[in-house]
C-alpha positions, 0 to 999 in steps of 0.5 A: 518520528513517524517516518525516516528523516530522509523521506520527510526531507526529500518530500518537503524539498520536492513539494517546495520546488513544485510550489515555487514553480507553480505546478498544479499536477505532479506525482508524489508516489509512483506506483511501479508494477514491473509485473502482474504475475503473483503466487496468490489469488487474493479475493480483493485483488484485481490485478491478476484478473484485469491483466490475465491476457498479459500476465507473463509480461515484464518490464525491464529494469531500464524501462522502469528507470526511464519511467521513473525519470519521466515521472520524477516522483520522490517515492516509489511503491514497487507493487504488482503482482508480487515484486519479489518474483520479479527476476531483477528486483535487487538490481531495480531497487539499487538503481532507484536508490542510486537516484536518491528516491525512497522505496516501499516494496509491497509484498505478500512476504512469502519470498522475503527470506529467499531474496533478502540477500539482494538488498541492503538496509537503508533509511530510504527502503521499506519492506511493505508487507500486506497483512489483512488480519491474524493468521486465520483471517489473512490466510482466508483472504489470500486463499492459501494456508501458511501465508501469514506464518511465512510473512511473519517469518519474513518480517522477523528476518528483515528486522533482524538484518536491519531493514525497515518494515511496515505493514499494509492492511486493507479493511473490508466490510466484514473486517473486525477492527478489534482484530486489526488492533490485535494484529498491530499489537503483535507486529509491534512486538516484532519491531515493525516500523509502521502500519498502513491502513486503507478501505477496500477498493472495488475493481471492475474485474473483481466479481465478489462485490459484497466484500466492499463498502459504501462510503457510509460503511467506510465512515462507520468502520473507521470511526470505530477503528481510529480509537482502537488504533491511535496507540500504534504508529499508523502511517495513514495521515490524520487528514486522510483519516478524517476523510475516512471517518466522514469528518471532511471532504476531499477530492481525488488526486489520481495523478498524485499516485500514477501507475506504470506497468508493462502496458504503460501509464495506467489512466486514469488511476490505480483502480480504473483503466480507460487507457494506457499512455506511452508517457507520463506527460501524455497521462497528465495532459490528455486525461480528462481529470474533470470527468473523474472523482466522486459525483462525476463518474459512477465508478468513483462513487464509493472509492475512498482508497489511499492511492487517490486521497492520501495525496489530496491530504498531503497536497492540501486539498480542501485544506483547513486552518491548522492542517499544517500544524496537525501534520507536523505534530503527527510526524514528530509524535510517531514512533518507529521500530515497535516495542520488541519483546513487549506483550500484546494486549492478550499476552500473546505473541509466541514468535512463530506467526501463530495467532494463539492467544488472539481472539481471531475472527475470520471473515466470511468471504465468498472465495474463488477456489480456483487454482493459484497462478503457477506462472509466477513460479516459472518466472523464478 
């Protein structure tokens, strides 16, 4: 199976109930940002820049749970910022799990070992570790040496303790897809349970624009990537991958992955902020959705990001005959848990996060060499 049975069952039951009630706009994944502070200044991330004036604001656990109940999504992606520097992350996860929700905790991996004792392994909970390449490339992207090694150490500790772990990779214009295949091969030897993949997205607040791709760039990059990565447990749906390769069209379903943060419900989407709403109902009912999306808003012109289009694939947007069977086949053909102890394609994998034996090709990204955000450590 590509996903835990509990997640598949929950999502299926949820979708069936929404269909029976005839609801048209409803969430699949709640993007919960309890804080925006982070210990890194990743080149392609807009959060620490967009919310710089309120970088030290935190949601309470009670606010997070109230927003979750307001929204009702079956899956929660806890992101930010870096959620593992949120003081009450352990209690927050417990409260969400008590409500029978599924969680992906999105992290750079640097604090997994420090805070692992606050969590209990369950099929409803994943550590989702962000890795944009092998050691040299990833450390370049996040603007700090040693991050890749610490993330790998965190993955090993989490797997040894019985947790589910997946990786999340953003593909930029200069990303070497062969290196991503090497990365996935290495992670498979560590027992990583799945690999997410999404094209880079251009935040208005990110000044370095030449790392992002046009739609044509995305199509070409993912046509090459698909053949290299089909051997791995990629947890990006086949319909969304067809869209990324330019084989079908999808319209953005921004309400499928709504974002809640210390300012409220972020509208219209994860990437663009035109307004913050006090309630989920206000976000759904008072957002002019018809004005957003490809061909409607120039800011959406090159966006093909997972948070907008994966929901479209799951909900059957622009569906084709055979899509249901394709999704079912894809789910049952997956294999969680990696292949521990296996060799990578180059015989590499020395167990300490090193890229020895890999043909690692760092991307040439124009980086902001400003100091890292030390406010994150004050929160700890």
